[in-house]
C-alpha positions as CSV (number, residue, x, y, z in Angstrom):
1,M,-2.0,31.3,-30.1
2,P,0.2,27.7,-29.9
3,M,-1.3,23.9,-30.7
4,T,-2.5,22.1,-28.4
5,L,-1.3,18.5,-27.5
6,H,-4.0,16.2,-25.8
7,L,-2.9,14.2,-23.6
8,L,-4.1,10.7,-21.4
9,C,-1.7,10.2,-18.6
10,A,-0.6,7.6,-16.0
11,G,0.0,9.9,-12.9
12,A,3.1,8.2,-12.5
13,A,4.4,10.2,-15.7
14,Q,2.9,13.8,-14.5
15,G,6.2,14.6,-12.5
16,I,8.1,14.2,-15.8
17,V,5.3,15.4,-18.3
18,R,5.2,18.8,-16.2
19,A,8.5,19.6,-16.2
20,L,8.7,19.2,-20.1
21,Q,5.8,21.2,-21.0
22,P,8.0,24.4,-21.2
23,R,10.6,22.5,-23.6
24,L,7.6,21.3,-25.9
25,L,6.0,25.0,-26.1
26,A,9.7,26.3,-26.3
27,E,10.4,23.8,-29.5
28,A,7.2,23.2,-31.1
29,G,5.2,25.9,-30.1
30,A,2.7,23.4,-28.2
31,A,1.1,23.2,-25.2
32,I,-0.2,20.1,-23.3
33,A,-3.7,19.5,-22.3
34,G,-3.3,16.9,-20.1
35,R,-5.4,14.5,-18.0
36,F,-3.4,12.4,-15.2
37,G,-4.7,9.6,-13.5
38,A,-5.4,5.9,-12.9
39,V,-4.0,3.9,-15.9
40,G,-7.6,2.1,-15.6
41,A,-9.5,5.5,-15.8
42,M,-7.0,6.7,-18.7
43,K,-7.8,3.6,-21.0
44,E,-11.8,4.7,-20.1
45,A,-11.4,7.9,-21.4
46,L,-9.3,6.7,-24.5
47,L,-12.1,4.6,-25.8
48,A,-14.9,6.4,-24.9
49,G,-13.8,9.0,-27.5
50,E,-12.2,11.8,-25.4
51,P,-9.5,13.6,-27.6
52,C,-6.1,12.1,-26.9
53,D,-2.9,12.7,-29.2
54,V,-1.0,10.5,-26.8
55,L,-1.0,7.9,-24.3
56,V,1.1,7.3,-21.7
57,S,0.3,3.8,-20.0
58,T,1.9,1.0,-18.4
59,N,4.0,-1.3,-21.4
60,T,1.3,-4.4,-21.1
61,M,-1.7,-1.8,-21.4
62,I,-0.3,0.0,-24.3
63,G,0.4,-3.2,-26.0
64,E,-3.3,-4.1,-25.9
65,L,-4.7,-1.0,-27.0
66,M,-2.2,-1.1,-30.1
67,A,-3.4,-4.8,-31.1
68,A,-6.9,-3.4,-30.6
69,G,-5.9,-1.0,-33.2
70,H,-6.8,2.4,-31.0
71,L,-3.2,3.2,-31.0
72,R,-0.7,3.7,-34.1
73,G,1.4,0.5,-34.9
74,G,5.1,1.2,-34.5
75,S,4.5,4.4,-32.3
76,R,5.7,2.7,-29.2
77,A,8.6,3.8,-26.7
78,S,10.0,3.0,-23.5
79,L,9.3,6.0,-20.5
80,G,10.9,4.1,-18.1
81,R,10.3,1.7,-14.9
82,V,8.7,3.1,-11.8
83,L,8.7,1.4,-8.4
84,T,5.9,1.0,-5.9
85,A,6.8,2.5,-2.9
86,I,5.8,3.7,0.7
87,A,5.7,7.6,2.0
88,V,5.3,9.4,5.0
89,R,4.7,13.1,5.4
90,A,7.5,15.1,5.1
91,G,9.7,15.5,8.3
92,A,7.8,12.0,10.1
93,A,9.9,9.6,11.4
94,R,10.5,6.7,8.2
95,P,9.2,3.6,9.4
96,D,11.2,0.3,8.7
97,V,9.4,-1.1,6.0
98,S,12.5,-3.7,4.9
99,T,10.6,-7.1,5.2
100,P,7.1,-8.4,5.0
101,E,7.1,-8.1,8.6
102,A,8.2,-5.1,9.3
103,L,5.7,-3.4,7.0
104,R,3.1,-5.4,8.7
105,A,3.6,-3.5,11.8
106,A,4.3,-0.3,10.3
107,L,0.9,-0.4,8.5
108,L,-0.8,-1.6,11.9
109,G,0.7,1.0,13.5
110,A,-0.7,3.9,11.2
111,D,-3.4,6.1,11.8
112,A,-4.3,6.2,8.5
113,I,-3.1,4.7,4.8
114,Y,-3.3,6.7,2.0
115,F,-3.1,4.8,-1.2
116,P,-5.1,5.3,-5.4
117,D,-7.9,3.6,-6.2
118,A,-7.8,-0.1,-5.6
119,L,-9.4,-1.4,-8.6
120,R,-7.9,0.8,-11.6
121,S,-4.5,1.9,-10.7
122,T,-1.8,-0.1,-11.0
123,A,0.1,0.5,-7.4
124,G,-3.8,0.7,-5.6
125,I,-4.5,-2.8,-6.8
126,H,-1.2,-4.2,-5.8
127,F,-0.8,-2.8,-2.3
128,A,-4.6,-4.0,-1.7
129,G,-3.1,-7.3,-2.4
130,V,-0.2,-6.9,-0.2
131,M,-2.6,-5.9,2.4
132,R,-4.8,-8.9,2.3
133,E,-1.5,-11.6,1.6
134,L,-0.3,-9.8,5.0
135,G,-3.7,-10.5,6.7
136,I,-4.4,-7.3,7.9
137,D,-6.8,-5.8,4.8
138,D,-9.8,-6.3,7.7
139,A,-7.8,-4.7,10.4
140,L,-6.9,-1.6,8.5
141,A,-10.4,-1.3,6.6
142,P,-11.4,1.6,8.7
143,R,-8.0,3.3,8.6
144,L,-8.2,3.4,4.5
145,R,-8.3,6.6,2.5
146,T,-8.2,5.8,-1.2
147,F,-8.3,8.2,-4.0
148,P,-8.7,8.1,-7.6
149,N,-5.0,8.3,-8.3
150,G,-1.1,8.4,-6.8
151,A,-1.0,12.1,-7.3
152,A,-4.1,12.6,-5.1
153,A,-3.3,10.3,-2.8
154,M,0.0,11.7,-1.7
155,L,-1.4,15.3,-1.5
156,E,-4.0,14.0,0.8
157,L,-1.5,12.8,3.2
158,A,0.7,16.0,3.3
159,V,-2.5,18.0,3.6
160,Q,-4.7,15.5,5.8
161,G,-1.9,13.1,7.3
162,T,-0.5,13.1,10.5
163,P,3.0,12.1,11.7
164,A,1.5,8.7,12.0
165,S,-0.1,8.2,8.8
166,I,1.5,6.1,5.5
167,G,1.1,6.4,1.9
168,C,1.4,4.0,-0.7
169,T,1.9,4.4,-4.4
170,Q,4.2,4.7,-7.2
171,A,7.7,6.1,-6.2
172,S,7.3,8.7,-8.9
173,E,4.1,10.6,-7.3
174,I,5.6,10.5,-4.1
175,L,8.8,12.2,-5.3
176,Y,7.0,15.0,-7.2
177,T,4.5,15.6,-4.4
178,E,5.4,18.6,-2.1
179,G,5.0,17.8,1.7
180,V,5.6,13.7,1.3
181,Q,8.7,11.9,1.8
182,L,10.1,8.4,0.3
183,V,10.4,5.9,2.7
184,A,11.8,2.9,0.6
185,S,10.4,0.4,-2.1
186,L,8.3,-2.1,-0.9
187,P,9.9,-5.4,0.5
188,A,11.5,-7.9,-1.7
189,R,8.5,-10.1,-1.7
190,F,6.2,-7.4,-2.9
191,E,8.3,-5.6,-4.8
192,L,6.7,-4.2,-8.2
193,T,8.4,-2.8,-11.0
194,T,6.1,-1.0,-13.7
195,L,7.4,-0.1,-16.9
196,Y,5.9,2.5,-18.5
197,S,5.5,3.3,-22.4
198,A,3.9,6.1,-24.9
199,A,2.0,5.9,-28.1
200,V,0.0,8.2,-30.7
201,S,-3.4,7.4,-31.0
202,V,-4.8,6.3,-34.2
203,H,-7.5,9.5,-33.5
204,A,-4.9,11.6,-32.9
205,A,-5.4,15.3,-34.4
206,E,-1.7,16.4,-34.2
207,P,0.2,12.8,-35.2
208,A,3.6,14.9,-35.9
209,L,3.5,16.8,-32.9
210,A,2.9,13.5,-30.9
211,A,5.2,11.7,-31.9
212,R,7.7,14.4,-31.1
213,F,6.3,15.1,-27.7
214,I,7.3,11.3,-27.3
215,A,10.3,11.7,-28.8
216,I,10.9,14.5,-26.0
217,L,9.5,12.3,-23.1
218,T,11.5,9.2,-23.6
219,G,14.7,10.3,-25.1
220,A,18.5,10.2,-23.8
221,E,18.2,14.3,-23.0
222,S,15.6,13.7,-20.6
223,V,17.3,10.6,-19.2
224,T,18.3,12.8,-16.1
225,L,15.3,14.1,-15.4
226,R,13.1,10.9,-15.5
227,E,15.6,9.6,-13.2
228,A,15.7,12.3,-10.7
229,G,11.7,11.7,-10.7
230,G,11.7,8.1,-10.1
231,I,11.2,6.7,-13.4
232,L,14.4,4.6,-14.3
233,G,16.2,3.3,-17.3
C-alpha cells in the first residue's frame, strides 16, 4: 500500500501535478490525494484543518501563511510564473485581443464568457477588474459564467460553450484542458503574471515525502514539463 501525500493546490498547477504523479509513485512509492481550486479556497481548507502535507499557491499567499506559522519556514520553493490568458473552444476562430480596444470588442461580441470565481481565484478577481475598467461589466453580466476554479470554467467552455464563447483564466489551466485553445495573454495594460510556489504544512503527516515532492515539482528535471504546461521560469 503506497504512502499518501495530501496536497492542496492552486488550479494553475493542476496539470503539472497530475503529470508528475507517476514519477512520485515510482520514486517514493507514494500516491497523491490532491484537492485543486481557487487559491482562496485552498487557504480556507488549510486553515480549516483539512489534511495537507504540501500547499501550492501564489508566492504571496505562501509567504503570508508561512509568516503566520501555518507553513514550515525554509520549505518554500518557486514553481514558476503563469500568465492570465484568453481561451476559446478548440477549432473556433481566435479573436484579436492584442489591445484593450480589441479585447473589449471581442468580449462584447461573445455569447458567453467563462472564468473562475471572481472573489477567491487569482485570475477571476483580476478579470472581473478588467471588465470593470473596460466599462463593460454591466453589459456583460447576463453572459458571465463563473465557476469555482479555472479548470472547471475551461471544461465548461469546452463542453457547453459555442464557437462564439470566450474564456479567461491562467494559461496553464487552458493548456491542459482538452477541447479549448489558448488565444493569447491579456494585452499589456491588463497583463497579470502570477508567481506560484510550494511549501510544507506545519501539520504535514509526511514532511520528508512533502519535501521530496516539492523538489520534484520545482526542480530542474521538470522545467520542460512545466514550460509546456504554461508555467514559466
